C-alpha positions in Angstrom: 108.5 138.1 107.6 111.5 135.7 109.5 112.0 133.2 107.6 114.4 130.0 109.0 115.5 128.0 105.9 118.2 125.7 105.8 119.5 126.6 109.0 119.9 130.7 108.2 117.5 133.2 109.1 115.7 135.5 106.0 113.6 138.3 106.4 111.0 137.7 103.4 108.3 139.5 101.8 106.0 138.9 99.8 107.2 141.4 96.9 110.6 140.3 97.2 109.6 137.1 96.2 108.1 138.2 93.4 110.3 140.3 92.6 113.0 137.8 92.7 110.8 135.3 91.3 110.0 138.2 88.1 111.6 137.1 84.6 112.7 133.5 85.8 111.3 131.1 83.9 110.1 127.4 85.9 110.8 124.2 85.4 108.7 121.2 84.7 107.1 120.7 87.8 107.7 116.8 89.1 106.9 117.8 93.0 105.4 120.1 95.4 105.2 123.8 93.8 103.9 127.5 94.5 102.1 129.7 92.0 103.9 132.9 92.2 101.6 135.1 89.9 100.0 133.4 87.2 103.3 130.7 87.2 103.6 127.8 89.3 107.0 126.6 89.8 109.0 123.8 91.6 109.0 124.4 95.5 113.4 123.6 95.6 114.0 126.1 92.1 111.6 129.2 94.6 114.5 128.5 97.1 117.4 128.7 95.4 116.2 131.4 93.6 115.5 133.4 96.7 118.0 132.3 99.0 121.0 131.9 96.8 121.4 128.7 98.0 121.6 125.0 96.6 118.4 123.2 96.5 121.4 120.2 98.3 120.8 122.7 101.5 117.6 123.2 102.1 114.5 120.5 102.5 110.7 121.4 99.9 109.1 121.3 103.5 111.0 124.5 104.5 110.3 126.2 101.8 106.5 125.2 101.1 106.1 127.3 105.2 107.8 129.8 104.2 105.8 130.4 100.9 102.4 129.8 102.9 103.0 131.6 105.9 104.2 134.6 103.0 100.6 133.5 101.6 101.7 131.8 98.1 99.5 128.9 97.2 101.1 125.9 97.4 100.6 122.5 95.6 101.7 119.2 96.7 103.5 116.1 95.1 101.0 116.1 91.4 99.8 112.2 92.0 101.6 109.6 89.8 100.8 109.0 86.3 99.0 105.0 85.6 102.4 102.7 84.5 102.4 101.9 80.6 103.8 99.6 79.0 102.9 95.8 80.1 102.6 96.6 83.7 100.0 98.6 82.5 97.9 96.6 80.4 98.2 93.8 82.7 96.7 95.7 85.2 94.0 97.0 82.7 92.8 93.5 81.5 92.8 92.1 85.2 90.1 94.8 85.8 88.4 94.3 82.9 88.1 91.0 83.9 87.1 91.8 87.7 84.4 93.5 85.9 83.0 90.6 84.0 83.3 88.5 87.3 81.0 91.1 89.2 78.1 91.6 86.5 
């Protein structure tokens, strides 16, 4: 399938992507990701491996669209973690006080 990533055309196939990612250890996922085989890779890592381009040269959206068209499972960015430290404690306390008022 012909895909344009960072203004360059690539002829990508499902088997070609799987072969390119074989033996590549997945980095920690902090944003959008793609499941290839049994592994989940950050979308920018996949883009870099399959195109040979620097990660700054293409957007995550370009790679996500290409991977979705090839039939891979794509995931949005994981939800942000709850704040920790003082801010998290203040929010917890505020929620508890609000629960006491409504009871």
